[in-house]
Biopython code that builds the backbone (N, CA, C, O; Angstrom):
import numpy as np
from Bio.PDB.StructureBuilder import StructureBuilder

atoms = [
    (1, "UNK", "N", (158.822, 106.414, 108.325)),
    (1, "UNK", "CA", (160.191, 106.350, 108.766)),
    (1, "UNK", "C", (160.290, 105.701, 110.151)),
    (1, "UNK", "O", (161.246, 104.980, 110.439)),
    (2, "UNK", "N", (159.317, 105.957, 110.984)),
    (2, "UNK", "CA", (159.287, 105.402, 112.329)),
    (2, "UNK", "C", (158.467, 104.117, 112.308)),
    (2, "UNK", "O", (157.546, 103.971, 111.504)),
    (3, "UNK", "N", (158.801, 103.211, 113.179)),
    (3, "UNK", "CA", (158.026, 101.983, 113.322)),
    (3, "UNK", "C", (156.552, 102.345, 113.498)),
    (3, "UNK", "O", (156.203, 103.091, 114.412)),
    (4, "UNK", "N", (155.701, 101.832, 112.645)),
    (4, "UNK", "CA", (154.272, 102.138, 112.672)),
    (4, "UNK", "C", (153.592, 101.770, 113.976)),
    (4, "UNK", "O", (152.508, 102.271, 114.277)),
    (5, "UNK", "N", (154.215, 100.904, 114.746)),
    (5, "UNK", "CA", (153.609, 100.508, 116.020)),
    (5, "UNK", "C", (153.516, 101.679, 116.989)),
    (5, "UNK", "O", (152.614, 101.721, 117.826)),
    (6, "UNK", "N", (154.444, 102.633, 116.883)),
    (6, "UNK", "CA", (154.369, 103.808, 117.763)),
    (6, "UNK", "C", (153.111, 104.611, 117.468)),
    (6, "UNK", "O", (152.390, 105.011, 118.382)),
    (7, "UNK", "N", (152.853, 104.843, 116.183)),
    (7, "UNK", "CA", (151.653, 105.592, 115.799)),
    (7, "UNK", "C", (150.398, 104.830, 116.214)),
    (7, "UNK", "O", (149.427, 105.426, 116.679)),
    (8, "UNK", "N", (150.425, 103.524, 116.045)),
    (8, "UNK", "CA", (149.280, 102.698, 116.450)),
    (8, "UNK", "C", (149.078, 102.767, 117.951)),
    (8, "UNK", "O", (147.951, 102.906, 118.427)),
    (9, "UNK", "N", (150.166, 102.670, 118.695)),
    (9, "UNK", "CA", (150.077, 102.746, 120.153)),
    (9, "UNK", "C", (149.456, 104.068, 120.598)),
    (9, "UNK", "O", (148.563, 104.084, 121.445)),
    (10, "UNK", "N", (149.932, 105.177, 120.026)),
    (10, "UNK", "CA", (149.401, 106.494, 120.395)),
    (10, "UNK", "C", (147.914, 106.564, 120.084)),
    (10, "UNK", "O", (147.134, 107.067, 120.893)),
    (11, "UNK", "N", (147.518, 106.071, 118.932)),
    (11, "UNK", "CA", (146.106, 106.127, 118.543)),
    (11, "UNK", "C", (145.249, 105.274, 119.474)),
    (11, "UNK", "O", (144.161, 105.696, 119.867)),
    (12, "UNK", "N", (145.720, 104.086, 119.833)),
    (12, "UNK", "CA", (144.965, 103.229, 120.763)),
    (12, "UNK", "C", (144.834, 103.928, 122.113)),
    (12, "UNK", "O", (143.763, 103.916, 122.719)),
    (13, "UNK", "N", (145.908, 104.530, 122.578)),
    (13, "UNK", "CA", (145.867, 105.236, 123.866)),
    (13, "UNK", "C", (144.871, 106.391, 123.812)),
    (13, "UNK", "O", (144.136, 106.623, 124.772)),
    (14, "UNK", "N", (144.843, 107.112, 122.701)),
    (14, "UNK", "CA", (143.931, 108.237, 122.569)),
    (14, "UNK", "C", (142.472, 107.783, 122.462)),
    (14, "UNK", "O", (141.573, 108.419, 123.011)),
    (15, "UNK", "N", (142.254, 106.694, 121.762)),
    (15, "UNK", "CA", (140.885, 106.204, 121.541)),
    (15, "UNK", "C", (140.381, 105.332, 122.684)),
    (15, "UNK", "O", (139.176, 105.255, 122.923)),
    (16, "UNK", "N", (141.288, 104.683, 123.381)),
    (16, "UNK", "CA", (140.894, 103.782, 124.459)),
    (16, "UNK", "C", (140.254, 102.498, 123.965)),
    (16, "UNK", "O", (139.561, 101.806, 124.711)),
    (17, "UNK", "N", (140.493, 102.188, 122.698)),
    (17, "UNK", "CA", (139.850, 101.020, 122.100)),
    (17, "UNK", "C", (140.627, 100.580, 120.867)),
    (17, "UNK", "O", (141.047, 101.403, 120.053)),
    (18, "UNK", "N", (140.812, 99.263, 120.742)),
    (18, "UNK", "CA", (141.451, 98.733, 119.539)),
    (18, "UNK", "C", (140.580, 99.005, 118.312)),
    (18, "UNK", "O", (141.084, 99.383, 117.254)),
    (19, "UNK", "N", (139.281, 98.810, 118.463)),
    (19, "UNK", "CA", (138.357, 98.964, 117.336)),
    (19, "UNK", "C", (138.301, 100.402, 116.845)),
    (19, "UNK", "O", (138.367, 100.649, 115.641)),
    (20, "UNK", "N", (138.178, 101.356, 117.766)),
    (20, "UNK", "CA", (138.138, 102.769, 117.359)),
    (20, "UNK", "C", (139.458, 103.187, 116.720)),
    (20, "UNK", "O", (139.470, 103.901, 115.717)),
    (21, "UNK", "N", (140.555, 102.746, 117.296)),
    (21, "UNK", "CA", (141.867, 103.064, 116.723)),
    (21, "UNK", "C", (141.994, 102.455, 115.329)),
    (21, "UNK", "O", (142.502, 103.094, 114.408)),
    (22, "UNK", "N", (141.533, 101.227, 115.183)),
    (22, "UNK", "CA", (141.596, 100.549, 113.887)),
    (22, "UNK", "C", (140.812, 101.325, 112.837)),
    (22, "UNK", "O", (141.274, 101.488, 111.708)),
    (23, "UNK", "N", (139.637, 101.801, 113.205)),
    (23, "UNK", "CA", (138.829, 102.602, 112.271)),
    (23, "UNK", "C", (139.585, 103.854, 111.837)),
    (23, "UNK", "O", (139.620, 104.178, 110.650)),
    (24, "UNK", "N", (140.184, 104.550, 112.784)),
    (24, "UNK", "CA", (140.917, 105.780, 112.474)),
    (24, "UNK", "C", (142.155, 105.521, 111.609)),
    (24, "UNK", "O", (142.543, 106.355, 110.791)),
    (25, "UNK", "N", (142.767, 104.343, 111.811)),
    (25, "UNK", "CA", (143.993, 104.013, 111.093)),
    (25, "UNK", "C", (143.741, 103.225, 109.802)),
    (25, "UNK", "O", (144.678, 102.892, 109.077)),
    (26, "UNK", "N", (142.474, 102.934, 109.528)),
    (26, "UNK", "CA", (142.091, 102.133, 108.362)),
    (26, "UNK", "C", (142.751, 100.758, 108.387)),
    (26, "UNK", "O", (143.243, 100.264, 107.373)),
    (27, "UNK", "N", (142.746, 100.161, 109.568)),
    (27, "UNK", "CA", (143.263, 98.813, 109.779)),
    (27, "UNK", "C", (142.162, 97.963, 110.392)),
    (27, "UNK", "O", (141.114, 98.478, 110.783)),
    (28, "UNK", "N", (142.401, 96.678, 110.474)),
    (28, "UNK", "CA", (141.456, 95.819, 111.180)),
    (28, "UNK", "C", (141.800, 95.842, 112.667)),
    (28, "UNK", "O", (142.953, 96.067, 113.032)),
    (29, "UNK", "N", (140.816, 95.612, 113.518)),
    (29, "UNK", "CA", (141.124, 95.538, 114.947)),
    (29, "UNK", "C", (142.169, 94.464, 115.260)),
    (29, "UNK", "O", (142.996, 94.637, 116.156)),
    (30, "UNK", "N", (142.127, 93.370, 114.526)),
    (30, "UNK", "CA", (143.110, 92.299, 114.737)),
    (30, "UNK", "C", (144.522, 92.789, 114.440)),
    (30, "UNK", "O", (145.455, 92.481, 115.181)),
    (31, "UNK", "N", (144.684, 93.551, 113.360)),
    (31, "UNK", "CA", (146.004, 94.081, 113.014)),
    (31, "UNK", "C", (146.512, 95.024, 114.103)),
    (31, "UNK", "O", (147.692, 95.001, 114.454)),
    (32, "UNK", "N", (145.617, 95.847, 114.630)),
    (32, "UNK", "CA", (145.993, 96.775, 115.698)),
    (32, "UNK", "C", (146.389, 95.998, 116.951)),
    (32, "UNK", "O", (147.410, 96.301, 117.568)),
    (33, "UNK", "N", (145.601, 95.011, 117.328)),
    (33, "UNK", "CA", (145.924, 94.201, 118.514)),
    (33, "UNK", "C", (147.265, 93.503, 118.343)),
    (33, "UNK", "O", (148.052, 93.435, 119.287)),
    (34, "UNK", "N", (147.533, 92.984, 117.153)),
    (34, "UNK", "CA", (148.812, 92.300, 116.911)),
    (34, "UNK", "C", (149.981, 93.268, 117.039)),
    (34, "UNK", "O", (151.025, 92.910, 117.583)),
    (35, "UNK", "N", (149.816, 94.488, 116.543)),
    (35, "UNK", "CA", (150.887, 95.480, 116.668)),
    (35, "UNK", "C", (151.155, 95.826, 118.130)),
    (35, "UNK", "O", (152.308, 95.922, 118.551)),
    (36, "UNK", "N", (150.090, 96.012, 118.894)),
    (36, "UNK", "CA", (150.253, 96.350, 120.313)),
    (36, "UNK", "C", (150.856, 95.172, 121.069)),
    (36, "UNK", "O", (151.745, 95.359, 121.899)),
    (37, "UNK", "N", (150.381, 93.970, 120.790)),
    (37, "UNK", "CA", (150.938, 92.779, 121.442)),
    (37, "UNK", "C", (152.425, 92.630, 121.126)),
    (37, "UNK", "O", (153.221, 92.304, 122.007)),
    (38, "UNK", "N", (152.801, 92.870, 119.861)),
    (38, "UNK", "CA", (154.208, 92.767, 119.468)),
    (38, "UNK", "C", (155.048, 93.834, 120.167)),
    (38, "UNK", "O", (156.169, 93.567, 120.599)),
    (39, "UNK", "N", (154.503, 95.029, 120.272)),
    (39, "UNK", "CA", (155.210, 96.115, 120.951)),
    (39, "UNK", "C", (155.409, 95.780, 122.430)),
    (39, "UNK", "O", (156.502, 95.956, 122.967)),
    (40, "UNK", "N", (154.363, 95.302, 123.077)),
    (40, "UNK", "CA", (154.468, 94.924, 124.491)),
    (40, "UNK", "C", (155.456, 93.777, 124.684)),
    (40, "UNK", "O", (156.204, 93.752, 125.661)),
    (41, "UNK", "N", (155.456, 92.845, 123.764)),
    (41, "UNK", "CA", (156.389, 91.721, 123.858)),
    (41, "UNK", "C", (157.826, 92.204, 123.707)),
    (41, "UNK", "O", (158.712, 91.786, 124.452)),
    (42, "UNK", "N", (158.052, 93.091, 122.732)),
    (42, "UNK", "CA", (159.398, 93.616, 122.521)),
    (42, "UNK", "C", (159.880, 94.413, 123.723)),
    (42, "UNK", "O", (161.038, 94.297, 124.124)),
    (43, "UNK", "N", (158.997, 95.222, 124.298)),
    (43, "UNK", "CA", (159.356, 96.048, 125.446)),
    (43, "UNK", "C", (159.375, 95.266, 126.760)),
    (43, "UNK", "O", (159.972, 95.694, 127.748)),
    (44, "UNK", "N", (158.707, 94.112, 126.747)),
    (44, "UNK", "CA", (158.523, 93.299, 127.950)),
    (44, "UNK", "C", (157.793, 94.089, 129.030)),
    (44, "UNK", "O", (158.128, 94.031, 130.213)),
    (45, "UNK", "N", (156.770, 94.839, 128.571)),
    (45, "UNK", "CA", (155.997, 95.715, 129.445)),
    (45, "UNK", "C", (154.540, 95.670, 129.004)),
    (45, "UNK", "O", (154.253, 95.646, 127.807)),
    (46, "UNK", "N", (153.623, 95.659, 129.961)),
    (46, "UNK", "CA", (152.201, 95.785, 129.642)),
    (46, "UNK", "C", (151.880, 97.270, 129.511)),
    (46, "UNK", "O", (151.993, 98.024, 130.477)),
    (47, "UNK", "N", (151.482, 97.681, 128.321)),
    (47, "UNK", "CA", (151.147, 99.082, 128.091)),
    (47, "UNK", "C", (149.679, 99.363, 128.382)),
    (47, "UNK", "O", (149.304, 100.487, 128.717)),
    (48, "UNK", "N", (148.853, 98.327, 128.250)),
    (48, "UNK", "CA", (147.415, 98.443, 128.499)),
    (48, "UNK", "C", (146.955, 97.305, 129.387)),
    (48, "UNK", "O", (147.475, 96.191, 129.329)),
    (49, "UNK", "N", (145.981, 97.611, 130.199)),
    (49, "UNK", "CA", (145.288, 96.586, 130.973)),
    (49, "UNK", "C", (143.996, 96.305, 130.219)),
    (49, "UNK", "O", (143.195, 97.208, 129.980)),
    (50, "UNK", "N", (143.805, 95.054, 129.853)),
    (50, "UNK", "CA", (142.591, 94.668, 129.149)),
    (50, "UNK", "C", (141.549, 94.240, 130.172)),
    (50, "UNK", "O", (141.809, 93.372, 131.006)),
    (51, "UNK", "N", (140.379, 94.847, 130.109)),
    (51, "UNK", "CA", (139.292, 94.507, 131.031)),
    (51, "UNK", "C", (138.035, 94.211, 130.232)),
    (51, "UNK", "O", (138.001, 94.379, 129.013)),
    (52, "UNK", "N", (136.999, 93.767, 130.939)),
    (52, "UNK", "CA", (135.709, 93.537, 130.291)),
    (52, "UNK", "C", (135.089, 94.844, 129.801)),
    (52, "UNK", "O", (134.211, 94.835, 128.938)),
    (53, "UNK", "N", (135.542, 95.948, 130.345)),
    (53, "UNK", "CA", (134.993, 97.255, 129.992)),
    (53, "UNK", "C", (135.868, 97.989, 128.965)),
    (53, "UNK", "O", (135.623, 99.157, 128.661)),
    (54, "UNK", "N", (136.870, 97.312, 128.443)),
    (54, "UNK", "CA", (137.744, 97.928, 127.444)),
    (54, "UNK", "C", (139.182, 97.988, 127.900)),
    (54, "UNK", "O", (139.632, 97.160, 128.692)),
    (55, "UNK", "N", (139.892, 98.966, 127.400)),
    (55, "UNK", "CA", (141.310, 99.126, 127.707)),
    (55, "UNK", "C", (141.536, 100.218, 128.725)),
    (55, "UNK", "O", (140.794, 101.197, 128.797)),
    (56, "UNK", "N", (142.575, 100.028, 129.506)),
    (56, "UNK", "CA", (143.022, 101.091, 130.402)),
    (56, "UNK", "C", (144.541, 101.121, 130.307)),
    (56, "UNK", "O", (145.202, 100.095, 130.463)),
    (57, "UNK", "N", (145.081, 102.293, 130.053)),
    (57, "UNK", "CA", (146.526, 102.410, 129.918)),
    (57, "UNK", "C", (147.182, 102.249, 131.284)),
    (57, "UNK", "O", (146.674, 102.748, 132.288)),
    (58, "UNK", "N", (148.306, 101.553, 131.316)),
    (58, "UNK", "CA", (149.045, 101.349, 132.563)),
    (58, "UNK", "C", (149.952, 102.548, 132.831)),
    (58, "UNK", "O", (150.103, 103.418, 131.974)),
    (59, "UNK", "N", (150.547, 102.593, 134.008)),
    (59, "UNK", "CA", (151.495, 103.680, 134.311)),
    (59, "UNK", "C", (152.680, 103.623, 133.363)),
    (59, "UNK", "O", (153.169, 104.657, 132.906)),
    (60, "UNK", "N", (153.142, 102.410, 133.068)),
    (60, "UNK", "CA", (154.236, 102.254, 132.096)),
    (60, "UNK", "C", (153.777, 102.738, 130.724)),
    (60, "UNK", "O", (154.546, 103.358, 129.989)),
    (61, "UNK", "N", (152.535, 102.457, 130.384)),
    (61, "UNK", "CA", (151.968, 102.912, 129.125)),
    (61, "UNK", "C", (151.879, 104.421, 129.047)),
    (61, "UNK", "O", (152.147, 105.008, 127.998)),
    (62, "UNK", "N", (151.503, 105.058, 130.152)),
    (62, "UNK", "CA", (151.436, 106.528, 130.200)),
    (62, "UNK", "C", (152.808, 107.142, 129.945)),
    (62, "UNK", "O", (152.940, 108.101, 129.185)),
    (63, "UNK", "N", (153.813, 106.586, 130.580)),
    (63, "UNK", "CA", (155.176, 107.085, 130.394)),
    (63, "UNK", "C", (155.623, 106.880, 128.952)),
    (63, "UNK", "O", (156.198, 107.777, 128.336)),
    (64, "UNK", "N", (155.354, 105.696, 128.424)),
    (64, "UNK", "CA", (155.735, 105.385, 127.051)),
    (64, "UNK", "C", (154.979, 106.281, 126.066)),
    (64, "UNK", "O", (155.531, 106.676, 125.039)),
    (65, "UNK", "N", (153.734, 106.598, 126.372)),
    (65, "UNK", "CA", (152.914, 107.453, 125.516)),
    (65, "UNK", "C", (153.544, 108.841, 125.372)),
    (65, "UNK", "O", (153.624, 109.377, 124.267)),
    (66, "UNK", "N", (153.987, 109.414, 126.480)),
    (66, "UNK", "CA", (154.628, 110.736, 126.422)),
    (66, "UNK", "C", (155.860, 110.700, 125.524)),
    (66, "UNK", "O", (156.068, 111.589, 124.699)),
    (67, "UNK", "N", (156.669, 109.662, 125.698)),
    (67, "UNK", "CA", (157.887, 109.548, 124.891)),
    (67, "UNK", "C", (157.572, 109.243, 123.432)),
    (67, "UNK", "O", (158.241, 109.755, 122.535)),
    (68, "UNK", "N", (156.565, 108.420, 123.187)),
    (68, "UNK", "CA", (156.181, 108.092, 121.810)),
    (68, "UNK", "C", (155.708, 109.333, 121.081)),
    (68, "UNK", "O", (156.063, 109.543, 119.921)),
    (69, "UNK", "N", (154.913, 110.157, 121.742)),
    (69, "UNK", "CA", (154.456, 111.409, 121.122)),
    (69, "UNK", "C", (155.642, 112.316, 120.798)),
    (69, "UNK", "O", (155.707, 112.913, 119.723)),
    (70, "UNK", "N", (156.573, 112.409, 121.740)),
    (70, "UNK", "CA", (157.767, 113.233, 121.525)),
    (70, "UNK", "C", (158.564, 112.717, 120.322)),
    (70, "UNK", "O", (158.977, 113.498, 119.465)),
    (71, "UNK", "N", (158.774, 111.410, 120.266)),
    (71, "UNK", "CA", (159.541, 110.808, 119.166)),
    (71, "UNK", "C", (158.863, 111.080, 117.830)),
    (71, "UNK", "O", (159.521, 111.482, 116.871)),
    (72, "UNK", "N", (157.564, 110.865, 117.760)),
    (72, "UNK", "CA", (156.840, 111.085, 116.511)),
    (72, "UNK", "C", (156.916, 112.545, 116.073)),
    (72, "UNK", "O", (157.092, 112.826, 114.887)),
    (73, "UNK", "N", (156.788, 113.467, 117.007)),
    (73, "UNK", "CA", (156.877, 114.890, 116.684)),
    (73, "UNK", "C", (158.297, 115.256, 116.246)),
    (73, "UNK", "O", (158.479, 116.006, 115.287)),
    (74, "UNK", "N", (159.287, 114.733, 116.939)),
    (74, "UNK", "CA", (160.685, 115.016, 116.629)),
    (74, "UNK", "C", (161.040, 114.526, 115.233)),
    (74, "UNK", "O", (161.687, 115.239, 114.465)),
    (75, "UNK", "N", (160.618, 113.309, 114.905)),
    (75, "UNK", "CA", (160.886, 112.741, 113.580)),
    (75, "UNK", "C", (160.176, 113.558, 112.502)),
    (75, "UNK", "O", (160.739, 113.810, 111.437)),
    (76, "UNK", "N", (158.950, 113.968, 112.779)),
    (76, "UNK", "CA", (158.198, 114.777, 111.824)),
    (76, "UNK", "C", (158.924, 116.097, 111.540)),
    (76, "UNK", "O", (159.026, 116.521, 110.388)),
    (77, "UNK", "N", (159.422, 116.735, 112.590)),
    (77, "UNK", "CA", (160.165, 117.989, 112.412)),
    (77, "UNK", "C", (161.467, 117.756, 111.641)),
    (77, "UNK", "O", (161.840, 118.564, 110.792)),
    (78, "UNK", "N", (162.151, 116.656, 111.936)),
    (78, "UNK", "CA", (163.402, 116.342, 111.241)),
    (78, "UNK", "C", (163.150, 116.102, 109.755)),
    (78, "UNK", "O", (163.921, 116.559, 108.911)),
    (79, "UNK", "N", (162.079, 115.393, 109.437)),
    (79, "UNK", "CA", (161.731, 115.151, 108.038)),
    (79, "UNK", "C", (161.413, 116.459, 107.325)),
    (79, "UNK", "O", (161.865, 116.686, 106.202)),
    (80, "UNK", "N", (160.637, 117.317, 107.976)),
    (80, "UNK", "CA", (160.267, 118.602, 107.386)),
    (80, "UNK", "C", (161.499, 119.465, 107.158)),
    (80, "UNK", "O", (161.641, 120.094, 106.110)),
    (81, "UNK", "N", (162.376, 119.490, 108.131)),
    (81, "UNK", "CA", (163.601, 120.289, 108.023)),
    (81, "UNK", "C", (164.456, 119.800, 106.852)),
    (81, "UNK", "O", (164.980, 120.608, 106.086)),
    (82, "UNK", "N", (164.595, 118.498, 106.716)),
    (82, "UNK", "CA", (165.378, 117.928, 105.613)),
    (82, "UNK", "C", (164.755, 118.293, 104.270)),
    (82, "UNK", "O", (165.468, 118.642, 103.329)),
    (83, "UNK", "N", (163.419, 118.213, 104.176)),
    (83, "UNK", "CA", (162.731, 118.578, 102.931)),
    (83, "UNK", "C", (162.956, 120.054, 102.581)),
    (83, "UNK", "O", (163.212, 120.397, 101.427)),
    (84, "UNK", "N", (162.856, 120.917, 103.594)),
    (84, "UNK", "CA", (163.045, 122.357, 103.357)),
    (84, "UNK", "C", (164.459, 122.651, 102.875)),
    (84, "UNK", "O", (164.648, 123.463, 101.969)),
    (85, "UNK", "N", (165.441, 122.006, 103.466)),
    (85, "UNK", "CA", (166.831, 122.203, 103.038)),
    (85, "UNK", "C", (167.016, 121.702, 101.616)),
    (85, "UNK", "O", (167.637, 122.374, 100.792)),
    (86, "UNK", "N", (166.482, 120.531, 101.330)),
    (86, "UNK", "CA", (166.585, 119.952, 99.998)),
    (86, "UNK", "C", (165.928, 120.857, 98.961)),
    (86, "UNK", "O", (166.502, 121.115, 97.904)),
    (87, "UNK", "N", (164.730, 121.334, 99.266)),
    (87, "UNK", "CA", (164.021, 122.218, 98.331)),
    (87, "UNK", "C", (164.784, 123.523, 98.127)),
    (87, "UNK", "O", (164.841, 124.042, 97.012)),
    (88, "UNK", "N", (165.365, 124.050, 99.188)),
    (88, "UNK", "CA", (166.164, 125.273, 99.078)),
    (88, "UNK", "C", (167.392, 125.066, 98.211)),
    (88, "UNK", "O", (167.736, 125.928, 97.403)),
    (89, "UNK", "N", (168.054, 123.927, 98.374)),
    (89, "UNK", "CA", (169.231, 123.632, 97.560)),
    (89, "UNK", "C", (168.838, 123.466, 96.093)),
    (89, "UNK", "O", (169.533, 123.953, 95.202)),
    (90, "UNK", "N", (167.730, 122.783, 95.845)),
    (90, "UNK", "CA", (167.266, 122.600, 94.466)),
    (90, "UNK", "C", (166.889, 123.932, 93.833)),
    (90, "UNK", "O", (167.210, 124.191, 92.673)),
    (91, "UNK", "N", (166.206, 124.773, 94.603)),
    (91, "UNK", "CA", (165.813, 126.087, 94.110)),
    (91, "UNK", "C", (167.063, 126.907, 93.756)),
    (91, "UNK", "O", (167.099, 127.586, 92.730)),
    (92, "UNK", "N", (168.063, 126.834, 94.601)),
    (92, "UNK", "CA", (169.305, 127.577, 94.373)),
    (92, "UNK", "C", (170.000, 127.082, 93.109)),
    (92, "UNK", "O", (170.488, 127.888, 92.318)),
    (93, "UNK", "N", (170.049, 125.769, 92.911)),
    (93, "UNK", "CA", (170.676, 125.217, 91.711)),
    (93, "UNK", "C", (169.932, 125.648, 90.450)),
    (93, "UNK", "O", (170.555, 125.988, 89.444)),
    (94, "UNK", "N", (168.606, 125.633, 90.504)),
    (94, "UNK", "CA", (167.803, 126.043, 89.346)),
    (94, "UNK", "C", (168.054, 127.515, 89.038)),
    (94, "UNK", "O", (168.225, 127.894, 87.879)),
    (95, "UNK", "N", (168.075, 128.340, 90.080)),
    (95, "UNK", "CA", (168.322, 129.773, 89.881)),
    (95, "UNK", "C", (169.707, 130.020, 89.303)),
    (95, "UNK", "O", (169.884, 130.884, 88.445)),
    (96, "UNK", "N", (170.681, 129.263, 89.773)),
    (96, "UNK", "CA", (172.046, 129.416, 89.251)),
    (96, "UNK", "C", (172.098, 129.016, 87.783)),
    (96, "UNK", "O", (172.753, 129.687, 86.985)),
    (97, "UNK", "N", (171.427, 127.944, 87.418)),
    (97, "UNK", "CA", (171.404, 127.496, 86.019)),
    (97, "UNK", "C", (170.688, 128.508, 85.139)),
    (97, "UNK", "O", (171.137, 128.798, 84.030)),
    (98, "UNK", "N", (169.599, 129.036, 85.620)),
    (98, "UNK", "CA", (168.867, 130.055, 84.857)),
    (98, "UNK", "C", (169.723, 131.294, 84.670)),
    (98, "UNK", "O", (169.741, 131.894, 83.595)),
    (99, "UNK", "N", (170.423, 131.669, 85.713)),
    (99, "UNK", "CA", (171.281, 132.845, 85.649)),
    (99, "UNK", "C", (172.386, 132.681, 84.628)),
    (99, "UNK", "O", (172.743, 133.643, 83.948)),
    (100, "UNK", "N", (172.931, 131.494, 84.506)),
    (100, "UNK", "CA", (174.015, 131.246, 83.551)),
    (100, "UNK", "C", (173.506, 131.261, 82.115)),
    (100, "UNK", "O", (174.193, 131.758, 81.223)),
    (101, "UNK", "N", (172.308, 130.721, 81.880)),
    (101, "UNK", "CA", (171.816, 130.630, 80.516)),
    (101, "UNK", "C", (171.073, 131.881, 80.085)),
    (101, "UNK", "O", (170.957, 132.134, 78.886)),
    (102, "UNK", "N", (170.562, 132.678, 81.027)),
    (102, "UNK", "CA", (169.801, 133.852, 80.635)),
    (102, "UNK", "C", (170.691, 135.080, 80.449)),
    (102, "UNK", "O", (170.250, 136.071, 79.867)),
    (103, "UNK", "N", (171.910, 135.036, 80.921)),
    (103, "UNK", "CA", (172.823, 136.177, 80.762)),
    (103, "UNK", "C", (173.490, 136.066, 79.400)),
    (103, "UNK", "O", (174.293, 135.158, 79.188)),
    (104, "UNK", "N", (173.175, 136.979, 78.457)),
    (104, "UNK", "CA", (173.725, 136.893, 77.109)),
    (104, "UNK", "C", (175.260, 136.938, 77.089)),
    (104, "UNK", "O", (175.891, 136.336, 76.220)),
    (105, "UNK", "N", (175.844, 137.641, 78.034)),
    (105, "UNK", "CA", (177.292, 137.741, 78.055)),
    (105, "UNK", "C", (177.942, 136.399, 78.403)),
    (105, "UNK", "O", (179.103, 136.160, 78.070)),
    (106, "UNK", "N", (177.196, 135.541, 79.064)),
    (106, "UNK", "CA", (177.757, 134.253, 79.485)),
    (106, "UNK", "C", (177.552, 133.184, 78.423)),
    (106, "UNK", "O", (178.123, 132.099, 78.536)),
    (107, "UNK", "N", (176.766, 133.454, 77.408)),
    (107, "UNK", "CA", (176.539, 132.462, 76.361)),
    (107, "UNK", "C", (177.785, 132.375, 75.494)),
    (107, "UNK", "O", (178.385, 133.390, 75.141)),
    (108, "UNK", "N", (178.155, 131.180, 75.165)),
    (108, "UNK", "CA", (179.304, 130.998, 74.273)),
    (108, "UNK", "C", (178.794, 130.524, 72.918)),
    (108, "UNK", "O", (178.273, 129.418, 72.776)),
    (109, "UNK", "N", (178.964, 131.409, 71.913)),
    (109, "UNK", "CA", (178.438, 131.087, 70.577)),
    (109, "UNK", "C", (179.545, 130.687, 69.697)),
    (109, "UNK", "O", (179.323, 130.375, 68.527)),
]
sb = StructureBuilder()
sb.init_structure("model")
sb.init_model(0)
sb.init_chain("A")
sb.init_seg("    ")
for serial, (resi, resn, name, xyz) in enumerate(atoms, 1):
    if name == "N":
        sb.init_residue(resn, " ", resi, " ")
    sb.init_atom(name, np.array(xyz, "f"), 0.0, 1.0, " ", f" {name:<3s}", serial, name[0])
structure = sb.get_structure()
């Protein structure tokens, strides 16, 4: 439901490496780098500093990471809540239908 780049960004930040994040996400490192590059381009912000020793998250990246985690958690809770409501409504409808057909007095012969 959420742009996959957020999940990719969080994973790269946690792993500190495009390659490690790619392994965890079952993607190629190139695909992960392209997602991060596209995200940085869209935001017009450098989220990571690329060095010879790997990646280092920037201050802007740290701030974005906190918000990205919050967004992902919030969306996950919203999805779960919607599913629970839907399942409850379906369960109620099934119970109501069973109640109508199982009550002999309600059967019309």
